[in-house]
C-alpha positions in Angstrom: 0.0 -0.1 0.0 1.0 3.5 -0.6 2.5 5.3 2.3 -0.1 7.4 4.0 2.2 10.1 5.0 3.2 10.5 1.3 1.9 13.9 -0.1 -0.8 13.4 -2.5 -1.9 16.3 -5.0 -5.6 16.5 -5.4 -6.8 20.0 -5.0 -5.9 20.9 -8.6 -7.9 18.1 -10.0 -11.0 19.1 -8.0 -10.6 22.6 -9.3 -10.7 21.2 -13.0 -13.7 18.8 -12.3 -15.5 19.6 -15.7 -12.5 19.3 -17.8 -11.6 16.1 -15.9 -15.1 14.6 -16.6 -15.0 15.4 -20.3 -11.5 14.0 -20.8 -12.4 10.8 -18.9 -15.5 10.4 -21.0 -13.7 11.2 -24.5 -10.8 8.8 -23.5 -13.2 6.0 -22.8 -15.4 6.8 -25.7 -12.4 6.3 -28.0 -11.7 2.8 -26.7 -15.4 1.9 -27.0 -15.7 3.2 -30.4 -12.7 1.4 -31.8 -14.1 -1.9 -30.3 -17.4 -1.4 -31.8 -16.5 -0.3 -35.3 -14.1 -2.9 -36.3 -16.4 -5.8 -36.5 -18.4 -4.1 -39.4 -15.2 -3.6 -41.3 -13.9 -7.3 -41.3 -15.4 -8.4 -44.5 -14.0 -5.5 -46.4 -10.6 -6.1 -44.7 -10.6 -9.6 -45.7 -11.5 -8.7 -49.4 -8.6 -6.0 -49.6 -5.8 -7.6 -47.5 -6.5 -11.3 -47.9 -5.5 -13.8 -45.3 -8.9 -15.3 -44.8 -10.5 -15.9 -41.5 -7.2 -15.9 -39.6 -6.6 -12.3 -40.3 -10.2 -11.3 -39.5 -9.9 -13.1 -36.1 -6.6 -11.6 -35.2 -7.6 -8.1 -36.3 -10.2 -8.4 -33.3 -8.0 -10.7 -31.1 -4.5 -8.9 -31.1 -6.4 -5.8 -29.6 -8.1 -7.9 -26.9 -4.9 -9.9 -26.0 -2.8 -6.7 -25.3 -5.6 -4.8 -23.7 -6.4 -7.5 -21.3 -3.0 -8.6 -20.4 -1.6 -5.0 -19.8 -4.5 -3.3 -18.0 -3.2 -4.4 -14.5 0.3 -3.1 -15.3 -1.4 0.2 -16.7 -3.3 0.7 -13.6 -0.3 0.5 -11.4 1.7 3.0 -13.7 -1.3 5.2 -13.4 -0.8 5.4 -9.6 3.0 5.5 -9.8 3.4 8.2 -12.5 0.0 10.2 -12.4 -3.3 9.7 -14.2 -2.8 12.8 -16.4 0.5 11.5 -17.6 -0.4 7.8 -18.3 -3.8 9.0 -20.0 -1.8 11.2 -22.2 0.7 8.5 -23.1 -2.3 6.1 -23.8 -3.9 8.5 -26.1 -0.8 9.2 -28.2 0.0 5.4 -28.5 -3.7 4.7 -29.5 -3.6 7.6 -32.1 -0.3 6.5 -33.7 -1.6 3.0 -33.8 -4.9 4.2 -35.6 -2.9 5.9 -38.2 -0.9 2.8 -38.7 -4.1 0.7 -38.9 -5.5 3.1 -41.6 -2.3 2.8 -43.8 -1.6 -0.9 -43.2 -0.4 -2.4 -46.5 -0.8 -6.1 -45.4 -2.8 -8.1 -42.8 0.4 -8.6 -40.7 1.0 -4.9 -40.3 -2.6 -4.4 -39.5 -2.6 -6.9 -36.8 0.6 -5.5 -35.2 -1.1 -2.1 -35.3 -4.1 -3.4 -33.6 -1.9 -4.9 -30.9 -0.4 -1.6 -30.3 -3.9 0.0 -30.2 -4.6 -2.5 -27.2 -1.5 -1.1 -25.4 -2.9 2.4 -25.7 -6.4 1.3 -24.7 -4.8 -0.5 -21.5 -3.2 2.8 -20.6 -6.3 4.9 -21.0 -9.0 2.6 -19.5 -8.0 2.6 -15.6 -6.7 6.2 -15.8 -9.9 7.6 -17.1 -11.9 6.3 -14.2 -9.1 7.1 -11.8 -9.2 10.8 -12.8 -12.9 10.9 -11.8 -12.2 9.4 -8.4 -9.5 11.9 -7.8 -11.6 15.0 -8.8 -15.0 14.1 -7.2 -16.2 12.9 -3.9 -19.3 11.2 -2.4 -22.7 11.8 -4.2 -21.0 14.1 -6.8 -18.7 11.2 -7.6 -21.4 8.7 -8.2 -23.2 11.0 -10.5 -20.0 11.7 -12.5 -19.4 7.8 -12.9 -22.9 7.6 -14.1 -22.3 10.2 -16.8 -19.0 8.4 -17.8 -20.8 5.1 -17.9 -23.7 6.6 -20.0 -21.5 8.3 -22.6 -19.1 5.5 -22.7 -22.0 3.4 -23.6 -22.9 5.7 -26.4 -19.9 4.5 -28.3 -21.3 1.0 -28.5 -24.4 2.4 -30.1 -23.1 4.8 -32.7 -20.0 2.6 -33.5 -21.6 0.1 -35.8 -24.0 2.6 -37.5 -21.2 5.1 -38.3 -18.7 2.3 -39.1 -21.0 0.8 -41.6 -21.7 3.9 -43.3 -18.0 4.8 -43.5 -17.0 1.2 -44.8 -19.8 1.2 -47.4 -19.2 4.9 -48.4 -15.5 5.6 -48.4 -13.8 2.4 -47.2 -12.6 0.5 -44.2 -9.4 2.4 -43.7 -11.4 5.5 -42.7 -12.9 3.9 -39.7 -9.4 4.1 -38.0 -9.2 7.8 -39.0 -12.6 8.1 -37.2 -11.2 6.7 -34.1 -8.2 9.2 -34.2 -10.6 12.2 -34.2 -11.6 12.2 -30.7 -7.9 11.7 -29.7 -7.0 14.9 -31.5 -9.8 16.7 -29.5 -8.9 15.0 -26.1 -5.1 15.6 -25.8 -5.3 19.4 -25.7 -7.9 19.1 -23.0 -5.7 16.9 -21.0 -3.1 19.7 -21.1 -5.5 22.0 -19.5 -5.7 19.8 -16.2 -3.4 21.6 -13.8 -2.6 18.9 -11.3 -2.5 15.1 -10.8 -2.6 12.4 -8.2 0.7 10.8 -7.5 2.5 9.1 -4.6 5.0 11.3 -2.8 7.6 8.9 -3.5 8.7 7.0 -6.6 9.3 3.1 -5.6 10.7 0.8 -8.0 8.5 -0.7 -10.6 7.6 -4.3 -9.8 9.0 -5.8 -12.9 8.5 -9.4 -12.0 5.0 -8.9 -10.9 4.3 -7.0 -14.2 5.6 -9.9 -16.3 3.7 -12.4 -14.2 0.5 -10.3 -14.7 1.2 -9.9 -18.5 1.9 -13.6 -19.1 -0.9 -14.9 -16.7 -3.7 -12.6 -18.0 -2.4 -12.6 -21.7 -2.0 -16.4 -21.7 -5.4 -17.1 -20.3 -7.0 -14.6 -22.7 -5.1 -16.0 -25.8 -6.1 -19.6 -24.8 -9.8 -18.7 -24.4 -9.8 -16.8 -27.7 -7.9 -19.5 -29.8 -9.8 -22.5 -28.3 -12.9 -21.2 -30.3 -10.9 -21.7 -33.5 -8.6 -24.5 -32.7 -10.4 -26.6 -30.0 -9.5 -27.1 -26.4 -7.0 -30.0 -27.1 -4.8 -27.9 -29.4 -1.2 -27.6 -28.4 -1.3 -23.6 -28.6 -4.4 -23.5 -26.5 -3.1 -25.9 -23.9 0.4 -24.2 -23.6 -1.3 -20.7 -23.4 -3.7 -21.7 -20.7 -1.1 -23.8 -18.6 1.6 -21.2 -18.7 -1.0 -18.4 -18.2 -2.5 -20.4 -15.2 1.0 -20.9 -13.6 1.8 -17.3 -13.9 -1.3 -16.3 -12.2 -0.8 -18.8 -9.4 2.6 -17.4 -8.8 1.5 -13.9 -8.9 -0.2 -13.8 -5.5 2.7 -15.1 -3.5 5.2 -12.8 -5.4 3.1 -9.8 -4.6 3.0 -10.9 -0.9 6.7 -11.2 -0.9 7.2 -7.7 -2.6 4.8 -6.1 -0.1 6.9 -7.4 2.8 10.3 -6.5 1.1 9.8 -3.2 -0.7 6.2 -2.2 0.1 5.6 -1.3 -3.8 3.7 -4.3 -5.4 2.2 -4.0 -8.8 -1.2 -4.9 -7.2 -1.5 -4.1 -3.4 -3.4 -7.1 -2.2 -4.3 -5.1 0.8 -7.0 -3.5 -1.3 -9.1 -6.7 -0.9 -9.2 -6.1 2.8 -11.7 -3.3 2.0 -15.1 -5.1 2.2 -16.7 -3.3 -0.8 -13.7 -3.8 -3.0 -13.5 -7.5 -2.3 -17.3 -8.2 -2.5 -17.7 -5.9 -5.5 -15.2 -7.8 -7.5 -16.7 -11.1 -6.7 -20.1 -9.6 -8.0 -18.3 -8.4 -11.0 -17.0 -11.8 -11.8 -20.5 -13.3 -11.7 -22.5 -10.4 -13.2 -20.2 -9.6 -16.1 -19.7 -13.3 -17.0 -23.5 -13.3 -17.5 -23.6 -10.1 -19.5 -20.8 -11.2 -21.7 -22.9 -14.4 -22.6 -26.0 -12.2 -23.1 -24.6 -10.2 -25.9 -23.0 -13.3 -27.6 -25.8 -15.7 -27.4 -28.7 -13.5 -28.2 -27.2 -12.0 -31.3 -26.0 -15.4 -32.7 -29.4 -16.8 -32.0 -31.3 -14.1 -33.8 -29.0 -14.7 -36.9 -28.4 -18.4 -37.0 -32.0 -19.7 -35.9 -34.3 -16.9 -36.8 -32.1 -15.9 -39.8 -32.1 -12.1 -39.3 -29.6 -10.1 -41.2 -26.7 -8.9 -39.2 -27.8 -5.2 -39.2 -31.2 -6.2 -38.0 -29.8 -8.4 -35.3 -27.7 -5.7 -34.0 -30.6 -3.2 -34.0 -32.9 -5.8 -32.1 -30.1 -6.2 -29.4 -29.7 -2.4 -28.6 -32.3 -2.0 -25.7 -29.9 -2.6 -22.9 -27.4 -0.2 -24.3 -30.0 2.5 -25.0 -31.4 2.1 -21.4 -27.9 2.2 -20.0 -27.3 5.5 -21.8 -30.6 6.8 -20.6 -30.6 5.9 -17.1 -27.0 5.7 -15.7 -26.5 9.4 -14.6 -29.9 9.3 -12.7 -29.2 6.1 -11.1 -25.5 7.2 -10.3 -27.0 10.4 -8.5 -29.5 8.2 -6.5 -26.8 5.6 -5.5 -24.6 8.4 -4.3 -27.5 9.6 -2.1 -28.8 6.3 -0.7 -25.7 4.0 -1.2 -24.9 1.3 -3.7 -26.0 -1.8 -1.9 -29.7 -2.3 -2.8 -29.0 -1.0 -6.4 -26.5 -3.7 -6.8 -28.8 -6.3 -5.4 -31.9 -5.3 -7.4 -30.2 -4.6 -10.7 -28.9 -8.2 -11.3 -32.1 -9.7 -10.0 -34.2 -7.6 -12.5 -31.8 -8.7 -15.2 -32.2 -12.3 -14.2 -36.1 -12.1 -14.6 -35.4 -10.6 -18.1 -33.0 -13.6 -18.9 -35.6 -16.1 -17.7 -38.5 -14.4 -19.7 -36.4 -15.5 -22.9 -37.1 -19.0 -22.1 -40.4 -18.4 -23.9 -38.5 -18.1 -27.2 -39.3 -20.5 -29.9 -38.1 -21.0 -33.5 -40.2 -18.2 -35.1 -39.1 -14.5 -35.2 -42.5 -13.5 -33.9 -41.6 -14.3 -30.4 -39.3 -11.1 -30.3 -41.9 -8.9 -29.3 -43.3 -11.1 -26.3 -40.0 -12.7 -25.2 -36.8 -11.2 -26.5 -37.7 -7.5 -26.5 -39.3 -7.4 -23.0 -36.5 -9.6 -21.8 -33.8 -7.5 -23.2 -35.6 -4.3 -21.5 -35.5 -6.0 -18.2 -31.8 -6.8 -18.6 -31.1 -3.2 -19.6 -32.9 -1.8 -16.5 -31.1 -4.3 -14.4 -27.7 -3.3 -15.9 -28.6 0.4 -15.5 -29.5 -0.1 -12.0 -26.2 -2.0 -11.2 -23.3 -0.7 -13.3 -22.6 2.7 -11.9 -23.2 1.8 -8.1 -20.9 -1.2 -8.6 -18.2 1.0 -9.9 -18.6 3.6 -7.2 -18.7 0.9 -4.5 -15.4 -0.6 -5.8 -13.4 2.5 -6.5 -14.9 4.5 -3.5 -13.4 1.9 -1.2 -9.8 2.4 -2.3 -7.3 5.2 -1.5 -7.1 7.9 -4.2 -3.4 7.1 -4.8 -4.5 3.5 -5.7 -7.6 4.2 -7.7 -5.8 3.5 -10.9 -4.7 -0.1 -10.0 -8.2 -0.6 -8.3 -10.0 0.4 -11.5 -7.7 -1.9 -13.5 -8.3 -4.8 -11.3 -12.1 -4.4 -11.6 -11.8 -3.9 -15.4 -9.5 -7.0 -15.8 -12.1 -9.1 -13.7 -14.8 -8.0 -15.8 -13.2 -8.6 -19.0 -11.9 -12.1 -18.1 -15.4 -13.1 -16.7 -16.9 -12.2 -20.1 -14.3 -14.0 -22.1 -14.6 -17.1 -20.0 -18.5 -17.3 -20.4 -18.3 -16.7 -24.2 -15.5 -19.4 -24.4 -17.9 -21.7 -22.5 -21.0 -20.9 -24.4 -20.3 -23.8 -26.9 -20.5 -26.3 -24.0 -23.7 -24.7 -22.8 -25.2 -24.6 -26.3 -24.2 -28.1 -27.1 -21.8 -27.3 -30.0 -24.4 -25.5 -32.2 -27.0 -22.9 -31.7 -30.5 -24.2 -31.3 -33.7 -23.2 -29.4 -32.9 -25.7 -26.6 -29.4 -24.5 -26.4 -30.6 -20.9 -26.2 -33.0 -22.0 -23.3 -29.9 -23.5 -21.4 -27.9 -20.4 -22.0 -30.4 -17.9 -20.7 -30.9 -20.1 -17.6 -27.2 -20.0 -16.8 -27.2 -16.2 -17.4 -30.1 -16.0 -14.9 -28.2 -18.1 -12.2 -25.1 -16.0 -12.6 -27.1 -12.7 -12.3 -28.9 -14.1 -9.2 -25.6 -15.1 -7.7 -24.3 -11.6 -8.3 -27.6 -10.1 -6.6 -27.2 -12.4 -3.6 -23.5 -11.6 -3.1 -24.2 -7.8 -3.3 -27.1 -7.8 -0.9 -25.2 -9.8 1.7 -21.7 -8.4 1.3 -22.0 -4.7 0.1 -22.0 -1.9 2.8 -23.3 1.5 2.3 -21.0 4.4 3.2 -21.8 7.9 4.1 -21.6 10.4 1.2 -19.0 13.0 1.3 -19.3 16.1 -0.9 
């Protein structure tokens, strides 16, 4: 843990609240926009650059591997060197990588550039939330996180629509120019922030811990991604999962040792002594596992069983995202006033009811309006009730100087939970999408959501708001 006696610079950030919020939103918007626009460009990329399915998969996967494996390291760097500095580095790296993607002459160059985008995304993601934690307090912080959640979600809505228009109109390369535009706006705004939050001393970077985290998370993510293409028994998949698993197993004792010897671990495990941090991350594991499966299974079912075109299937699954955009700021204000506990308990329970409602789905598209649509609306309401309070509870329970790594831990858990459940979807579905497999999947989703609801109701504690 950071030495409490170390000076921490926070007042200038609080003076720059509005700029901080705009920067945090724009930075997260960039990462979300890039994730959502690339999928619509994959057919055009394949047609121009060749390489078949492998290039398409790695155009997506290279970004996910570097983003997922480096996010813990980036969170620690954010606390060590300051949120403003790290978010600036992340935006610059992301912008340079976007330009490289736009001019990539081959599939291999595009894949390398996408991996570099993941590095930039990893630097940006924990720092953007940590800026908000440093600039806001109490109910105002919860409301700001709600605004951040809502506008970050907007990238998921507009991305495929704008991306599709650009790909069809002027070509796939211009979608990467599109992601560079918010960066050009954000970097000058970052320079207007007059202060930062850094520890008063500069301990050594935990290099071994960083390597274990990158190899551990990266290996597991790589194995889960590639098993869908190669199968669980493929040597590459087995090696990635085993090496990644061993690195993660070795990470905890190493971090405990570093804490005793130098007091400067990559991830201060003492954070988990905070009840809301530990319980919130357990709830995250369950809830985000379910949400990852929702988006994957429902979209696949609408296309493969009902035969809807891709654009219509995407439109049909928008209700949760739209509701998140509309409700997050209001819910954040209410949770800041009344505490996160019952929002975190009620949200997953409502979403579970929505998941179970989709058991009524049959083989005909007419079921959309009485089963899928109301089910997705309830899932959207549940997510909206839960996401902002969960983020506030987790980050509100850690010291300001460790908000970067606290955000990174929560982000890493959410992403890995989602990847694991998507990877296991084939087992739940029985190897192929069918009505029966869909029913099994939504029941599993409901059980995971209910588990998150119970964990939150029993474990989360409300704290008194501070302005």
